[in-house]
N, C-alpha and C positions, 0 to 999 in steps of 0.2 A: 632581234632575239639573242644573238651571242653577245651583243653590249651586256645586256641584263646578266648574263650567266658569267662574264668575264670581269665586269667591273666591280669595284667596290661600292660605289654609289651609282646605282644604276638608274639610267634616265626614265622619266615618266613616260607612260604612254601617249599624255597629250603633246609631248616634244616630237614624238613620230609624227602624230597627226599634224601638227603645224609645219614641220620639215616637208611634208607632201601637200600642203596648202589644203589640209582638210578634205583630201580626196577620199580618204577612208575615216570613218566615225571610228571613235575609241573601242565600242563594242565589237566592231568587225575586225579590228587589229588584235584584239584580246582573243576573240574566237578563233582567229587563224593562227595564233600562238599556242593555244591549246591544242590545235588540231596538228600543228607540226609537231609538239612535244610528244603527242599521243602516237604518231605514226613512226616518231624516231624510238617509241618505248622510253622515254627519258634519258636514253643514252646518249649523251651531249660530250662525254669526254673521249681521249683516245681509248683504243682498247688496250687492257693490260694483260699480265699474265693470265690472271685468274679468268679473263674472258675466253682466251684460247684454251685454257685448261678444261672449261666446261665442255667444249667441243671435243676436244682430244681425247678426255677420258671416256667420254661417251663411245668413242670410236674404238679406243684401246680395249672396251668391253664388250664389244659386239658378240663374242661367242658366249659370254657369260649369261646365264638364266637370270640372275638378279645382279644389282649393282656390287662391285666388289670395294666395301667402305674402307678397307686397308690400303687399297691402290689410291683411292681418292684422298684421303687423308695424308698419306705419304706425299701425294704430288703437291698438297696445298701446304705442306710443311717444307718441301723442296722448294717451292715457289716463293715462300716468305723467306726463306734463307737467301735466295738469290737477290730479293729486293734490297737487302741491307748490304749486300758486297758490291764494293766499285767495280769490281772486274765485271760484274755482269750487266753494267750500265751499255756496254757498247753494242749489246746484242739486242736484237728486235724482240717485242714480248712474245711473238709467235715462235720465234727460235726457242727463247727460253722455255717456254711451255712445252716443245715438243722435246726439247733436251730432259726437261724434268719427267716426263711420261717415259723416255727412254731410260733414264736412270731409276726411277720407281719400279719399273718392271724388271731391271736388272737386280736391284736390291731384293726384290721378293722371289725371284726365279733366277738366281744368277747361272745356271747352267744353259737356259734357254735364251736364244737370242731375242734382244728386247725389241728390236725393230722388225716391221713387216711391211708389206706391200701396200696394205690399207692404210697404215700410219703414213707412209711415205705420201701415197696419193691425197690423202685428206689434209697433210699438214703443208706439203711441198717441200720436205727437207728429205735428203739423203741420209743416211748414217754418218757419212764424213763430214756433212755440213754441221752435225751436232757435236762433233768430238771437242773441240776447245770449251765449249759451254757445259758439257756433260762434266768433264775433267774437272773444272773450276767448281761446279756444284758438288760434286763428289768430295772433293777435297774439303769443302764445307761440313758435308755430311759426316765424314769421318774424322771431323774436329782436327784436320792438319792446319786448317785457318779458321778464322771466324770464332775466336774466343770469346769475343763479348756478344754472342748470340744465345747467351743463357737463358733468356726470358723465353725466348722461342722455342728453344729445346725442353725447357721444363713444360711449356704449354702442351706440346706434342708426345710428353711423356706420360700424359693422363690417360686412363681408361676410355674415357669418352673419345679420344682420339686413336683409339687401340693401341696405344703405345709405339708408335711409329718412329719415334725418335730414340729409341732403344732397339730397334732392330739391326742386327748385324749386318755388315757389308763387306764384301771381299775386299782387300785393300787396293787391288788392279783391277780395272775392266780389259777382257781380252780385246787385243787390237783388232782381232777379226770381226768383232761385233760393230766396228766402224766401217767396215768394206761395204763395196756395192751389194745390194741385194742379188741373189741369183734370180732369174726370171722362172 
């Protein structure tokens, strides 16, 4: 099945039957492929920043009665900015997603520490683990870097995305926000 997913010219099911000396008929091979795809929910690629953002944004909003669309759109915006910056390539998608949550919460409520024990538990990251990535994405957000990202900025300046690309942000994130959480 991975050959069919990865190859430009996918092999025929009959080839697989032939290789196994017709141990399994074509119909059985196709049914098993379908069963495997269903159990994987058709998620055959590596997890992306967005995969982790879906989970982390729900954790970040556990105290909210309804979803905070501004937080969600801001997270997606920051995630898209990170995808287009070479400096973010070195970070795991889960770390980028956690950094995006941290930064989005900081932008929305700069006087409240953005990371909490629940986010640390679910993400597996301490605030100090996020610092380098958060600072890179913050520089992108406040336009200190990434002048070529205008299409993304314009997209998220629209009403349907709650104008998140136009939200002001403090120029500096307090160093204390990256310190270990107190129990």
